[in-house]
Backbone as a printed PyTorch tensor [residue, N CA C, xyz], in Angstrom:
tensor([[[  0.8510,  -1.1920,   0.0000],
         [  0.0000,   0.0000,   0.0000],
         [  0.8830,   1.2370,   0.0000]],

        [[  0.5150,   2.2480,  -0.7540],
         [  1.3140,   3.4530,  -0.8410],
         [  1.2870,   4.2150,   0.4760]],

        [[  2.4970,   4.5220,   0.9960],
         [  2.5640,   5.2120,   2.2720],
         [  2.2870,   6.6700,   2.1100]],

        [[  1.8130,   7.0710,   0.9440],
         [  1.4360,   8.4560,   0.8030],
         [  0.0120,   8.5680,   0.3120]],

        [[ -0.6590,   7.4610,   0.2070],
         [ -2.0100,   7.4750,  -0.3050],
         [ -2.9430,   8.1820,   0.6370]],

        [[ -3.8670,   8.9080,   0.0730],
         [ -4.8520,   9.5690,   0.9030],
         [ -4.3790,  10.8530,   1.4810]],

        [[ -3.2210,  11.3520,   1.0320],
         [ -2.7280,  12.6160,   1.5320],
         [ -2.6140,  13.5400,   0.3400]],

        [[ -2.6260,  14.8210,   0.5750],
         [ -2.6730,  15.7740,  -0.5070],
         [ -1.5210,  15.6580,  -1.4890]],

        [[ -1.6410,  16.2990,  -2.6020],
         [ -0.7330,  16.1700,  -3.7260],
         [  0.7250,  16.0850,  -3.3640]],

        [[  1.2750,  17.0900,  -2.7110],
         [  2.6950,  17.0490,  -2.3930],
         [  2.9820,  15.9340,  -1.4230]],

        [[  2.1410,  15.7620,  -0.4360],
         [  2.3970,  14.7630,   0.5820],
         [  2.0430,  13.3790,   0.1330]],

        [[  1.2020,  13.2810,  -0.8630],
         [  0.7250,  11.9750,  -1.2490],
         [  1.8390,  11.0140,  -1.5410]],

        [[  3.0090,  11.5220,  -1.8850],
         [  4.0980,  10.6000,  -2.1710],
         [  5.1720,  10.6960,  -1.1180]],

        [[  4.8140,  11.0570,   0.0570],
         [  5.7220,  11.0320,   1.1850],
         [  5.3510,   9.8400,   1.9850]],

        [[  4.4150,   9.1780,   1.5240],
         [  3.9230,   8.0380,   2.2480],
         [  4.7910,   6.8370,   2.0030]],

        [[  4.7930,   5.9800,   2.9600],
         [  5.5620,   4.7740,   2.8330],
         [  4.8390,   3.9010,   1.8630]],

        [[  5.3290,   3.8520,   0.6720],
         [  4.6860,   3.0010,  -0.2990],
         [  5.1190,   1.5880,  -0.0500]],

        [[  4.2110,   0.6990,  -0.2870],
         [  4.5570,  -0.6930,  -0.1080],
         [  3.4760,  -1.4190,   0.6400]],

        [[  3.3630,  -2.6790,   0.3850],
         [  2.4030,  -3.4730,   1.1180],
         [  3.1700,  -4.6260,   1.7230]],

        [[  3.3560,  -4.5640,   3.0230],
         [  4.1620,  -5.5670,   3.7050],
         [  3.5400,  -6.9430,   3.5810]],

        [[  4.3510,  -7.8780,   3.1800],
         [  3.8680,  -9.2480,   3.1100],
         [  5.0450, -10.1850,   3.2400]],

        [[  4.7880, -11.3860,   3.7420],
         [  5.8540, -12.3610,   3.8850],
         [  5.2480, -13.7450,   3.9960]],

        [[  5.8950, -14.7050,   3.3840],
         [  5.4060, -16.0720,   3.4880],
         [  6.1200, -16.7950,   4.6120]],

        [[  7.0820, -16.1030,   5.2180],
         [  7.8410, -16.7050,   6.2930],
         [  7.1170, -16.5270,   7.6150]],

        [[  7.2030, -17.5140,   8.4730],
         [  6.6490, -17.3990,   9.8080],
         [  7.7710, -17.0060,  10.7440]],

        [[  7.6190, -15.8700,  11.4300],
         [  8.6790, -15.3860,  12.2960],
         [  8.8150, -16.2700,  13.5230]],

        [[ 10.0350, -16.5110,  13.8870],
         [ 10.2810, -17.2150,  15.1290],
         [  9.9520, -16.2920,  16.2970]],

        [[  9.5690, -16.9020,  17.3870],
         [  9.1590, -16.1090,  18.5360],
         [ 10.2430, -15.1450,  18.9560]],

        [[ 11.5060, -15.6150,  18.9390],
         [ 12.5960, -14.7560,  19.4000],
         [ 12.8940, -13.6240,  18.4270]],

        [[ 12.3300, -13.6790,  17.2120],
         [ 12.5800, -12.6350,  16.2240],
         [ 11.5690, -11.4950,  16.2920]],

        [[ 10.5490, -11.6440,  17.1290],
         [  9.5400, -10.6000,  17.2220],
         [ 10.2000,  -9.3050,  17.6690]],

        [[  9.8630,  -8.1680,  17.0350],
         [ 10.5120,  -6.9000,  17.3690],
         [ 10.4320,  -6.5670,  18.8610]],

        [[ 11.5180,  -6.0230,  19.3510],
         [ 11.5640,  -5.6040,  20.7440],
         [ 10.6780,  -4.3830,  20.9630]],

        [[ 10.1930,  -4.2630,  22.1700],
         [  9.4550,  -3.0630,  22.5270],
         [ 10.4360,  -1.9120,  22.5640]],

        [[ 10.0350,  -0.7720,  22.0150],
         [ 10.9360,   0.3830,  21.9720],
         [ 11.3480,   0.7850,  23.3880]],

        [[ 12.6280,   1.0200,  23.5640],
         [ 13.1150,   1.4860,  24.8570],
         [ 13.2630,   3.0010,  24.8020]],

        [[ 13.1040,   3.6590,  25.9520],
         [ 13.2220,   5.1230,  25.9490],
         [ 14.6000,   5.5560,  25.4570]],

        [[ 14.6010,   6.4560,  24.5280],
         [ 15.8540,   6.9880,  23.9870],
         [ 16.3440,   8.1440,  24.8600]],

        [[ 17.6130,   8.5090,  24.7560],
         [ 18.0880,   9.7160,  25.4400],
         [ 17.3230,  10.9320,  24.9200]],

        [[ 17.2720,  11.9660,  25.7020],
         [ 16.5480,  13.1680,  25.2950],
         [ 17.1650,  13.8050,  24.0550]],

        [[ 18.4740,  13.7000,  23.9330],
         [ 19.1880,  14.2500,  22.7680],
         [ 20.3480,  13.3260,  22.4480]],

        [[ 20.4240,  12.8690,  21.2220],
         [ 21.5190,  11.9970,  20.8150],
         [ 21.7180,  12.1210,  19.3110]],

        [[ 22.8020,  11.5750,  18.8120],
         [ 23.0700,  11.6200,  17.3790],
         [ 23.2250,  10.2130,  16.8210]],

        [[ 22.8690,  10.0790,  15.5660],
         [ 23.0440,   8.8270,  14.8290],
         [ 23.8950,   9.1350,  13.6060]],

        [[ 24.9370,   8.3620,  13.4320],
         [ 25.7920,   8.5110,  12.2560],
         [ 25.3950,   7.4810,  11.2170]],

        [[ 25.0720,   7.9520,  10.0360],
         [ 24.7940,   7.0860,   8.9070],
         [ 26.0420,   7.0560,   8.0280]],

        [[ 26.6920,   5.9280,   7.9980],
         [ 27.8570,   5.7640,   7.1240],
         [ 27.3090,   5.3500,   5.7620]],

        [[ 27.1870,   6.3150,   4.8480],
         [ 26.5500,   6.0420,   3.5610],
         [ 27.5760,   5.8060,   2.4630]],

        [[ 27.0780,   5.3680,   1.3240],
         [ 27.9410,   5.1160,   0.1680],
         [ 28.5880,   6.3880,  -0.3600]],

        [[ 28.0880,   7.5540,   0.0280],
         [ 28.6680,   8.8260,  -0.4000],
         [ 29.4530,   9.5120,   0.7170]],

        [[ 29.3870,   8.9700,   1.9420],
         [ 30.0760,   9.5920,   3.0560],
         [ 29.1760,   9.6890,   4.2880]],

        [[ 29.7050,  10.2150,   5.3960],
         [ 28.9510,  10.2430,   6.6500],
         [ 27.8800,  11.3330,   6.7100]],

        [[ 26.7380,  10.9500,   7.2580],
         [ 25.6480,  11.8840,   7.5310],
         [ 25.3150,  11.7330,   9.0140]],

        [[ 25.3470,  12.8310,   9.7430],
         [ 25.0560,  12.7870,  11.1800],
         [ 23.7160,  13.4620,  11.4250]],

        [[ 22.8520,  12.7490,  12.1450],
         [ 21.5090,  13.2490,  12.4360],
         [ 21.3660,  13.4420,  13.9420]],

        [[ 20.8630,  14.5890,  14.3340],
         [ 20.6150,  14.8830,  15.7460],
         [ 19.1400,  14.6100,  16.0420]],

        [[ 18.8830,  13.7180,  16.9970],
         [ 17.5240,  13.3300,  17.3400],
         [ 17.0840,  14.0300,  18.6250]],

        [[ 15.8410,  14.5150,  18.6290],
         [ 15.2820,  15.2440,  19.7670],
         [ 14.0550,  14.4950,  20.2800]],

        [[ 14.1790,  13.8580,  21.4260],
         [ 13.0600,  13.0790,  21.9400],
         [ 11.8450,  13.9500,  22.2700]],

        [[ 12.0890,  15.1870,  22.6800],
         [ 10.9580,  16.0560,  23.0300],
         [ 10.1630,  16.4770,  21.7920]],

        [[ 10.7300,  16.3250,  20.5970],
         [  9.9930,  16.6430,  19.3810],
         [  8.9140,  15.5940,  19.1060]],

        [[  9.2640,  14.3250,  19.2970],
         [  8.3470,  13.2310,  18.9320],
         [  8.7920,  11.9700,  19.6690]],

        [[  8.4480,  11.8300,  20.9400],
         [  8.9910,  10.7310,  21.7550],
         [  8.6920,   9.3290,  21.2410]],

        [[  7.5000,   9.0860,  20.7370],
         [  7.1770,   7.7430,  20.2440],
         [  8.0430,   7.3970,  19.0400]],

        [[  8.1140,   8.3290,  18.1030],
         [  8.9100,   8.1030,  16.9050],
         [ 10.3960,   7.9880,  17.1880]],

        [[ 10.8970,   8.8190,  18.0830],
         [ 12.3280,   8.7810,  18.3990],
         [ 12.6860,   7.4880,  19.1190]],

        [[ 11.8690,   7.0590,  20.0570],
         [ 12.1490,   5.8040,  20.7560],
         [ 12.1920,   4.6370,  19.7710]],

        [[ 11.2750,   4.6330,  18.8300],
         [ 11.2260,   3.5510,  17.8410],
         [ 12.4650,   3.5850,  16.9420]],

        [[ 12.8390,   4.7600,  16.4860],
         [ 14.0290,   4.8950,  15.6380],
         [ 15.2720,   4.4510,  16.4000]],

        [[ 15.3740,   4.8350,  17.6520],
         [ 16.5030,   4.4490,  18.5160],
         [ 16.6260,   2.9280,  18.5770]],

        [[ 15.4960,   2.2520,  18.7790],
         [ 15.4960,   0.7910,  18.8510],
         [ 15.8850,   0.1740,  17.5120]],

        [[ 15.3440,   0.7080,  16.4270],
         [ 15.6620,   0.1790,  15.1000],
         [ 17.1560,   0.3010,  14.7890]],

        [[ 17.7340,   1.4420,  15.1100],
         [ 19.1660,   1.6350,  14.8600],
         [ 19.9780,   0.6490,  15.6810]],

        [[ 19.6120,   0.4710,  16.9500],
         [ 20.3600,  -0.4350,  17.8240],
         [ 20.2990,  -1.8760,  17.3440]],

        [[ 19.2260,  -2.2560,  16.6950],
         [ 19.1090,  -3.6370,  16.1890],
         [ 19.8170,  -3.8290,  14.8540]],

        [[ 20.2800,  -2.7370,  14.2350],
         [ 20.9420,  -2.8410,  12.9390],
         [ 19.9850,  -2.8600,  11.7640]],

        [[ 18.7340,  -2.4630,  12.0010],
         [ 17.7270,  -2.5280,  10.9430],
         [ 18.1220,  -1.7370,   9.7010]],

        [[ 18.7640,  -0.5820,   9.8870],
         [ 19.0500,   0.2910,   8.7390],
         [ 20.3760,  -0.0070,   8.0410]],

        [[ 21.1140,  -0.9930,   8.5170],
         [ 22.3710,  -1.3540,   7.8580],
         [ 22.0830,  -1.9640,   6.4790]],

        [[ 22.7940,  -1.5020,   5.4800],
         [ 22.6550,  -1.9710,   4.0980],
         [ 21.2710,  -1.6630,   3.5120]],

        [[ 20.6680,  -0.5770,   3.9680],
         [ 19.3640,  -0.1390,   3.4700],
         [ 19.5550,   0.9450,   2.4080]],

        [[ 18.8440,   0.8240,   1.2970],
         [ 18.9590,   1.7730,   0.1860],
         [ 18.1070,   3.0250,   0.4000]],

        [[ 18.5900,   4.1300,  -0.1630],
         [ 17.7570,   5.3290,  -0.2940],
         [ 16.9450,   5.1110,  -1.5590]],

        [[ 15.7990,   4.4770,  -1.3910],
         [ 15.0690,   3.9730,  -2.5540],
         [ 14.2600,   5.0410,  -3.2690]],

        [[ 14.0710,   6.1780,  -2.6330],
         [ 13.3040,   7.2430,  -3.2630],
         [ 14.0260,   8.5690,  -3.0930]],

        [[ 14.5410,   9.0850,  -4.1850],
         [ 15.2100,  10.3870,  -4.1560],
         [ 14.4580,  11.2830,  -5.1340]],

        [[ 13.5340,  12.0560,  -4.5800],
         [ 12.6940,  12.9400,  -5.3830],
         [ 13.2940,  14.3410,  -5.3360]],

        [[ 13.8040,  14.8020,  -6.4510],
         [ 14.5100,  16.0740,  -6.5080],
         [ 13.6930,  17.2170,  -5.9190]],

        [[ 14.3770,  18.0190,  -5.1190],
         [ 13.7650,  19.2010,  -4.5070],
         [ 12.5460,  18.8520,  -3.6570]],

        [[ 12.5260,  17.6430,  -3.1260],
         [ 11.4140,  17.2390,  -2.2680],
         [ 11.9300,  16.4220,  -1.0860]],

        [[ 12.1730,  15.1100,  -1.2850],
         [ 12.5990,  14.2610,  -0.1760],
         [ 13.5610,  13.1660,  -0.6290]],

        [[ 14.2820,  12.6230,   0.3510],
         [ 15.0470,  11.3850,   0.1940],
         [ 14.4570,  10.4000,   1.1950]],

        [[ 13.9500,   9.2930,   0.6970],
         [ 13.2450,   8.3410,   1.5600],
         [ 14.0020,   7.0220,   1.6510]],

        [[ 13.9360,   6.4060,   2.8230],
         [ 14.6220,   5.1260,   3.0540],
         [ 13.8930,   4.3810,   4.1780]],

        [[ 14.3200,   3.1260,   4.4200],
         [ 13.7710,   2.4250,   5.5660],
         [ 13.1230,   1.0890,   5.2870]],

        [[ 13.3860,   0.4840,   4.1140],
         [ 12.9090,  -0.8660,   3.8410],
         [ 14.1130,  -1.7950,   3.9480]],

        [[ 14.1060,  -2.6740,   4.9190],
         [ 15.2370,  -3.5700,   5.1150],
         [ 15.4010,  -4.5020,   3.9170]],

        [[ 16.6550,  -4.8030,   3.5650],
         [ 16.9340,  -5.6190,   2.3920],
         [ 16.5720,  -7.0760,   2.5370]],

        [[ 16.2730,  -7.5170,   3.7510],
         [ 15.8370,  -8.8830,   3.9880],
         [ 14.3210,  -8.8640,   4.1750]],

        [[ 13.5480,  -9.4360,   3.2620],
         [ 12.0920,  -9.3480,   3.3560],
         [ 11.5190,  -9.8420,   4.6780]],

        [[ 12.0940, -10.8870,   5.2530],
         [ 11.5640, -11.4140,   6.5120],
         [ 11.7910, -10.4140,   7.6390]],

        [[ 12.9890,  -9.8530,   7.7010],
         [ 13.2820,  -8.8520,   8.7320],
         [ 12.3880,  -7.6390,   8.5620]],

        [[ 12.2240,  -7.2150,   7.3190],
         [ 11.3860,  -6.0450,   7.0700],
         [  9.9480,  -6.2910,   7.5030]],

        [[  9.4460,  -7.4820,   7.2190],
         [  8.0610,  -7.8020,   7.5590],
         [  7.8260,  -7.7400,   9.0680]],

        [[  8.8030,  -8.1900,   9.8360],
         [  8.6610,  -8.1900,  11.2900],
         [  8.4000,  -6.7890,  11.8330]],

        [[  9.0970,  -5.8120,  11.2540],
         [  9.0140,  -4.4540,  11.7790],
         [  7.9700,  -3.6000,  11.0670]],

        [[  7.7620,  -3.8330,   9.7810],
         [  6.8790,  -2.9440,   9.0230],
         [  5.4030,  -3.1730,   9.3100]],

        [[  5.0950,  -4.2180,  10.0530],
         [  3.7040,  -4.4630,  10.4190],
         [  3.3770,  -3.9340,  11.8100]],

        [[  4.3730,  -3.3760,  12.5030],
         [  4.1550,  -2.8200,  13.8450],
         [  3.9810,  -1.3100,  13.7300]],

        [[  2.7320,  -0.8730,  13.6330],
         [  2.4480,   0.5440,  13.4000],
         [  2.4530,   1.3450,  14.7000]],

        [[  2.9140,   2.5820,  14.6070],
         [  3.0450,   3.4530,  15.7760],
         [  1.8970,   4.4530,  15.8760]],

        [[  1.5040,   4.8090,  17.0860],
         [  0.5890,   5.9400,  17.2530],
         [  1.3100,   7.2100,  16.8050]],

        [[  0.5690,   8.1840,  16.3740],
         [  1.1730,   9.4370,  15.9320],
         [  1.6930,  10.2600,  17.1010]],

        [[  2.7410,  11.0160,  16.8320],
         [  3.2030,  12.0710,  17.7370],
         [  2.5890,  13.3810,  17.2690]],

        [[  2.4120,  14.3090,  18.1830],
         [  1.9800,  15.6520,  17.7950],
         [  3.0950,  16.3040,  16.9800]],

        [[  2.7280,  17.1240,  16.0260],
         [  3.7210,  17.8300,  15.2010],
         [  4.1630,  19.0830,  15.9540]],

        [[  5.4070,  19.0600,  16.4240],
         [  5.9250,  20.1690,  17.2170],
         [  6.9580,  21.0030,  16.4720]],

        [[  7.4770,  20.4660,  15.3730],
         [  8.5060,  21.1630,  14.5970],
         [  8.0750,  21.2210,  13.1400]],

        [[  8.6330,  22.1710,  12.4220],
         [  8.3300,  22.3000,  11.0000],
         [  9.1640,  21.3330,  10.1660]],

        [[  8.6080,  20.9100,   9.0490],
         [  9.3390,  20.0750,   8.0930],
         [ 10.2410,  20.9660,   7.2400]],

        [[ 11.2690,  21.4560,   7.8780],
         [ 12.2350,  22.3060,   7.1750],
         [ 13.3160,  21.4560,   6.5250]],

        [[ 14.0510,  22.0710,   5.6300],
         [ 15.1470,  21.3770,   4.9480],
         [ 16.0790,  20.7520,   5.9800]],

        [[ 16.3870,  19.4790,   5.7780],
         [ 17.3130,  18.7850,   6.6640],
         [ 16.6670,  18.0170,   7.7960]],

        [[ 15.3570,  18.1990,   8.0080],
         [ 14.7080,  17.4430,   9.0760],
         [ 14.4180,  16.0180,   8.6250]],

        [[ 14.3380,  15.1330,   9.6180],
         [ 14.0660,  13.7200,   9.3880],
         [ 12.6850,  13.3980,   9.9380]],

        [[ 11.8490,  12.7750,   9.1230],
         [ 10.4420,  12.5530,   9.4580],
         [ 10.0020,  11.1800,   8.9690]],

        [[  9.0960,  10.5410,   9.7080],
         [  8.5580,   9.2560,   9.2570],
         [  7.6160,   9.4470,   8.0740]],

        [[  7.7140,   8.5160,   7.1300],
         [  6.7100,   8.4200,   6.0780],
         [  5.5040,   7.7100,   6.6760]],

        [[  4.3720,   7.8250,   6.0170],
         [  3.1460,   7.2530,   6.5560],
         [  2.1600,   6.9870,   5.4330]],

        [[  1.1270,   6.2190,   5.7150],
         [  0.0390,   6.0270,   4.7540],
         [ -1.2760,   6.4770,   5.3640]],

        [[ -1.1910,   7.3030,   6.3930],
         [ -2.3810,   7.8110,   7.0650],
         [ -2.1320,   7.8860,   8.5580]],

        [[ -3.1270,   8.2860,   9.3230],
         [ -2.9690,   8.4050,  10.7760],
         [ -2.5390,   7.0880,  11.4280]],

        [[ -1.5850,   7.2040,  12.3500],
         [ -1.1440,   6.0700,  13.1790],
         [ -0.6350,   4.8820,  12.3730]],

        [[  0.1510,   5.1620,  11.3280],
         [  0.6660,   4.0780,  10.4790],
         [  2.1850,   4.1380,  10.3000]],

        [[  2.8850,   4.8870,  11.1170],
         [  4.3430,   4.9550,  10.9850],
         [  4.9670,   3.6020,  11.3440]],

        [[  5.9940,   3.2100,  10.5940],
         [  6.6870,   1.9580,  10.9160],
         [  8.2030,   2.1460,  10.8480]],

        [[  8.7960,   1.9560,   9.6840],
         [ 10.2580,   2.0020,   9.5750],
         [ 10.7770,   3.0120,   8.5570]],

        [[  9.9190,   3.4490,   7.6390],
         [ 10.3880,   4.3390,   6.5830],
         [ 10.3820,   5.7940,   7.0300]],

        [[ 11.4340,   6.4920,   6.6390],
         [ 11.5880,   7.9020,   6.9750],
         [ 12.0530,   8.6530,   5.7380]],

        [[ 12.0240,   9.9830,   5.8290],
         [ 12.5440,  10.7930,   4.7380],
         [ 13.2530,  12.0230,   5.2800]],

        [[ 14.2580,  12.4540,   4.5320],
         [ 14.9110,  13.7360,   4.7690],
         [ 14.2290,  14.7610,   3.8730]],

        [[ 13.8760,  15.8810,   4.4170],
         [ 13.3320,  16.9670,   3.6040],
         [ 14.4730,  17.6590,   2.8660]],

        [[ 14.3510,  17.7470,   1.5430],
         [ 15.3750,  18.4070,   0.7310],
         [ 15.1240,  19.9060,   0.6010]],

        [[ 13.9760,  20.3630,   1.0740],
         [ 13.6400,  21.7780,   1.1020],
         [ 12.6360,  21.9870,   2.2250]],

        [[ 12.2450,  23.2020,   2.4660],
         [ 11.2000,  23.4580,   3.4530],
         [  9.8690,  22.9460,   2.9030]],

        [[  9.3810,  21.8500,   3.4660],
         [  8.0970,  21.2710,   3.0570],
         [  7.0520,  21.5670,   4.1290]],

        [[  6.7970,  22.8440,   4.3580],
         [  5.9440,  23.2410,   5.4670],
         [  4.4980,  22.7790,   5.3020]],

        [[  4.1010,  22.4660,   4.0820],
         [  2.7520,  21.9740,   3.8600],
         [  2.4990,  20.6240,   4.5150]],

        [[  3.5680,  19.9280,   4.9040],
         [  3.4090,  18.6280,   5.5530],
         [  3.0590,  18.7540,   7.0290]],

        [[  3.3140,  19.9170,   7.5960],
         [  3.1060,  20.0880,   9.0390],
         [  1.6690,  19.8130,   9.4530]],

        [[  0.7250,  20.3470,   8.6870],
         [ -0.6850,  20.2050,   9.0420],
         [ -1.2580,  18.8460,   8.6720]],

        [[ -0.4280,  17.9960,   8.0660],
         [ -0.9130,  16.6880,   7.6290],
         [ -0.3820,  15.5550,   8.5000]],

        [[  0.1780,  15.9210,   9.6600],
         [  0.5700,  14.9070,  10.6300],
         [  1.9870,  14.4000,  10.5380]],

        [[  2.8200,  14.9920,   9.6990],
         [  4.2070,  14.5520,   9.5680],
         [  5.0660,  15.2420,  10.6310]],

        [[  5.4380,  14.4910,  11.6510],
         [  6.1580,  15.0530,  12.8030],
         [  7.6520,  14.7720,  12.7080]],

        [[  8.4790,  15.7930,  12.4690],
         [  9.9300,  15.5850,  12.4370],
         [ 10.4430,  15.0230,  13.7580]],

        [[ 11.4590,  14.1630,  13.6680],
         [ 12.0630,  13.5880,  14.8780],
         [ 13.4960,  14.0680,  15.0850]],

        [[ 14.0770,  14.6890,  14.0700],
         [ 15.4500,  15.1520,  14.1930],
         [ 15.8530,  15.9450,  12.9720]],

        [[ 17.1430,  16.2870,  12.9210],
         [ 17.6340,  17.0760,  11.7920],
         [ 19.0930,  16.7370,  11.5170]],

        [[ 19.4950,  16.9120,  10.2840],
         [ 20.8800,  16.6640,   9.8910],
         [ 21.7600,  17.7340,  10.5160]],

        [[ 22.7820,  17.3110,  11.2490],
         [ 23.7090,  18.2660,  11.8460],
         [ 24.9850,  18.4000,  11.0200]],

        [[ 25.2910,  17.3690,  10.2350],
         [ 26.4010,  17.4700,   9.2800],
         [ 26.1780,  16.4430,   8.1700]],

        [[ 26.5810,  16.8190,   6.9670],
         [ 26.4410,  15.9190,   5.8310],
         [ 25.2200,  16.1700,   4.9650]],

        [[ 24.5900,  17.3420,   5.1030],
         [ 23.4310,  17.6150,   4.2550],
         [ 23.8310,  17.6670,   2.7790]],

        [[ 25.0600,  18.1030,   2.5160],
         [ 25.5430,  18.1170,   1.1330],
         [ 25.6120,  16.7050,   0.5740]],

        [[ 25.8760,  15.7360,   1.4310],
         [ 25.9070,  14.3400,   1.0010],
         [ 24.4970,  13.8510,   0.6950]],

        [[ 23.5520,  14.1800,   1.5660],
         [ 22.1560,  13.8110,   1.3290],
         [ 21.6890,  14.3510,  -0.0240]],

        [[ 22.0780,  15.5840,  -0.3180],
         [ 21.6620,  16.2150,  -1.5700],
         [ 22.3610,  15.6270,  -2.7900]],

        [[ 23.4100,  14.8290,  -2.5670],
         [ 24.1610,  14.2590,  -3.6970],
         [ 23.7510,  12.8220,  -4.0240]],

        [[ 22.8190,  12.2450,  -3.2710],
         [ 22.4220,  10.8670,  -3.5350],
         [ 21.8520,  10.7230,  -4.9500]],

        [[ 22.1230,   9.5860,  -5.5390],
         [ 21.7350,   9.3360,  -6.9300],
         [ 20.2230,   9.4790,  -7.0970]],

        [[ 19.8240,  10.3330,  -8.0500],
         [ 18.3930,  10.6190,  -8.2100],
         [ 17.8700,  10.4330,  -9.6340]],

        [[ 18.6860,   9.8760, -10.5060],
         [ 18.2770,   9.7980, -11.9130],
         [ 17.2690,   8.6920, -12.2200]],

        [[ 16.9940,   7.8170, -11.2580],
         [ 15.9500,   6.8220, -11.5050],
         [ 14.5590,   7.4490, -11.4350]],

        [[ 14.4730,   8.5950, -10.8000],
         [ 13.1760,   9.2630, -10.6970],
         [ 12.3810,   8.8030,  -9.4930]],

        [[ 11.2160,   9.3920,  -9.3250],
         [ 10.3610,   9.0890,  -8.1860],
         [  9.7870,   7.6820,  -8.3240]],

        [[  9.2030,   7.2090,  -7.2460],
         [  8.6130,   5.8730,  -7.2730],
         [  7.3100,   5.8840,  -8.0740]],

        [[  6.8830,   4.7260,  -8.5540],
         [  5.6170,   4.6560,  -9.2930],
         [  4.4480,   5.1050,  -8.4090]],

        [[  3.4360,   5.7260,  -8.9740],
         [  3.2020,   5.9590, -10.4010],
         [  3.7750,   7.2790, -10.8940]],

        [[  4.4290,   8.0350, -10.0140],
         [  4.9680,   9.3340, -10.4350],
         [  6.2020,   9.2110, -11.3110]],

        [[  6.9540,   8.1430, -11.1490],
         [  8.1850,   8.0040, -11.9020],
         [  8.5230,   6.5430, -12.1480]],

        [[  9.7370,   6.3020, -12.6120],
         [ 10.1860,   4.9640, -12.9650],
         [ 11.1530,   4.3950, -11.9330]],

        [[ 11.1480,   4.9610, -10.7400],
         [ 12.0390,   4.4920,  -9.6930],
         [ 11.5940,   3.1710,  -9.0910]],

        [[ 12.2910,   2.7130,  -8.0440],
         [ 11.9660,   1.4260,  -7.4200],
         [ 10.5290,   1.3640,  -6.9050]],

        [[  9.9450,   0.2050,  -7.0120],
         [  8.6040,  -0.0480,  -6.4840],
         [  8.7470,  -0.5490,  -5.0470]],

        [[  8.3030,   0.2280,  -4.0470],
         [  8.4760,  -0.1830,  -2.6530],
         [  7.8730,  -1.5390,  -2.3270]],

        [[  6.7590,  -1.8760,  -2.9660],
         [  6.1550,  -3.1800,  -2.7200],
         [  7.0710,  -4.3170,  -3.1290]],

        [[  7.7920,  -4.1310,  -4.2440],
         [  8.7260,  -5.1680,  -4.7020],
         [  9.9640,  -5.2130,  -3.8350]],

        [[ 10.3630,  -4.0690,  -3.2840],
         [ 11.4970,  -4.0830,  -2.3450],
         [ 11.1160,  -4.9150,  -1.1250]],

        [[  9.8960,  -4.7270,  -0.6530],
         [  9.4600,  -5.4410,   0.5470],
         [  9.3910,  -6.9490,   0.3280]],

        [[  9.0260,  -7.3760,  -0.8570],
         [  8.8850,  -8.8160,  -1.1030],
         [ 10.1540,  -9.4670,  -1.6450]],

        [[ 11.0040,  -8.6840,  -2.3380],
         [ 12.1950,  -9.2640,  -2.9620],
         [ 13.5020,  -8.7670,  -2.3510]],

        [[ 13.4270,  -7.7050,  -1.5500],
         [ 14.6110,  -7.2150,  -0.8560],
         [ 15.6420,  -6.5620,  -1.7520]],

        [[ 16.8810,  -6.5470,  -1.2530],
         [ 17.9560,  -5.8810,  -1.9850],
         [ 18.2950,  -6.5650,  -3.3060]],

        [[ 17.9040,  -7.8140,  -3.4420],
         [ 18.1470,  -8.5120,  -4.7180],
         [ 17.4600,  -7.7770,  -5.8620]],

        [[ 16.2420,  -7.3420,  -5.6270],
         [ 15.4890,  -6.5740,  -6.6290],
         [ 16.1980,  -5.2600,  -6.9430]],

        [[ 16.6500,  -4.5650,  -5.9130],
         [ 17.2980,  -3.2680,  -6.1250],
         [ 18.6470,  -3.4180,  -6.8170]],

        [[ 19.4130,  -4.4100,  -6.4290],
         [ 20.7260,  -4.6050,  -7.0360],
         [ 20.6300,  -4.9670,  -8.5120]],

        [[ 19.5900,  -5.6730,  -8.8770],
         [ 19.4530,  -6.0840, -10.2780],
         [ 18.8330,  -5.0010, -11.1460]],

        [[ 17.9300,  -4.1990, -10.5780],
         [ 17.2130,  -3.2020, -11.3620],
         [ 17.6900,  -1.7650, -11.1420]],

        [[ 18.2030,  -1.4740,  -9.9560],
         [ 18.5840,  -0.1040,  -9.6110],
         [ 19.9360,  -0.0910,  -8.8960]],

        [[ 20.9690,  -0.5530,  -9.5740],
         [ 22.2710,  -0.7560,  -8.9280],
         [ 22.9830,   0.5200,  -8.4780]],

        [[ 22.5480,   1.6820,  -8.9710],
         [ 23.2640,   2.9110,  -8.6360],
         [ 22.6870,   3.6330,  -7.4090]],

        [[ 21.6850,   3.0610,  -6.8020],
         [ 21.1280,   3.6920,  -5.6050],
         [ 22.1920,   3.8020,  -4.5150]],

        [[ 22.1950,   4.9320,  -3.8260],
         [ 23.0590,   5.0690,  -2.6530],
         [ 22.4050,   4.3540,  -1.4820]],

        [[ 23.2280,   4.0680,  -0.4600],
         [ 22.7100,   3.2540,   0.6350],
         [ 23.4560,   3.5400,   1.9360]],

        [[ 22.8720,   3.0520,   3.0210],
         [ 23.4850,   3.1610,   4.3470],
         [ 24.3280,   1.9030,   4.5810]],

        [[ 25.6160,   2.0870,   4.7480],
         [ 26.4730,   0.9430,   5.0660],
         [ 26.1940,   0.4910,   6.4980]],

        [[ 26.1590,   1.4590,   7.3950],
         [ 25.8940,   1.1610,   8.7990],
         [ 25.3350,   2.4000,   9.4850]],

        [[ 24.3610,   2.1890,  10.3470],
         [ 23.8010,   3.2600,  11.1730],
         [ 24.1890,   2.9840,  12.6160]],

        [[ 24.7150,   3.9900,  13.2950],
         [ 25.1840,   3.7800,  14.6590],
         [ 24.8660,   4.9710,  15.5440]],

        [[ 24.4710,   4.6800,  16.7670],
         [ 24.2310,   5.7320,  17.7550],
         [ 25.5700,   6.2080,  18.2910]],

        [[ 25.7340,   7.5100,  18.3510],
         [ 27.0060,   8.0890,  18.7850],
         [ 26.9970,   8.3400,  20.2930]]])
C-alpha cells in the first residue's frame, strides 16, 4: 500500500509506499523488541555510500517516533538499506530492510502518531506514513522546506547536523517511485529485498551502517 495514499498532492508521495507481506513465519525470538526510551538528545551517524551523515535526534519533538528509531538503529535494521526514493527538490526516503523477513517483522508494527511540534524544514528527518497512526520504519529527509506537511501529521524527529551536502548528492536519476516516476517499487522491495534493487537499480546510494554516537 502506498505510504502516501490519501494525503494531498505534495504529501501523497511522502507516504511509505509498499504493502508488507511475507510467506515466512517469524520465530518467537525474532519478534521486534518493545521500543526502549531513547536519550533526550543523541546523534546517529549514517555511514553512507557517499560519506557520513550525522543526524541529531530530539526526543521532546516526537517521543514515540524517536524511541522507535533508537530501537531500530540499535538492532541494525538500517544497515545496508537503500535510499530507494530520491525525489529532486522534495525528499530522500529510506527504511525498507533488504531482507524481506526482517522487514516484515518491523513494518507491520504501526506506531501511534506524535503531535507535530517542529516544521518540516530542509534537513529534518520525518517518518513516512500512509495515514494516521501508520508509521513503521520508513523515513525521509526533507530536501527543502516542506511546510505543507506540518498540518498533515508529519512530525519531524530530528535534523541533519552534518552531511546535508551528502544527502543532496544521492543518486536521483531513476526518478520518483511509481506511479509518479520509474524508480523502485516499494512493494517489490518489501517482497524481494535488496536482490530486486541490485538487479534493477544498482546505482542507488545506501546506508552501510547506522550507529548511535
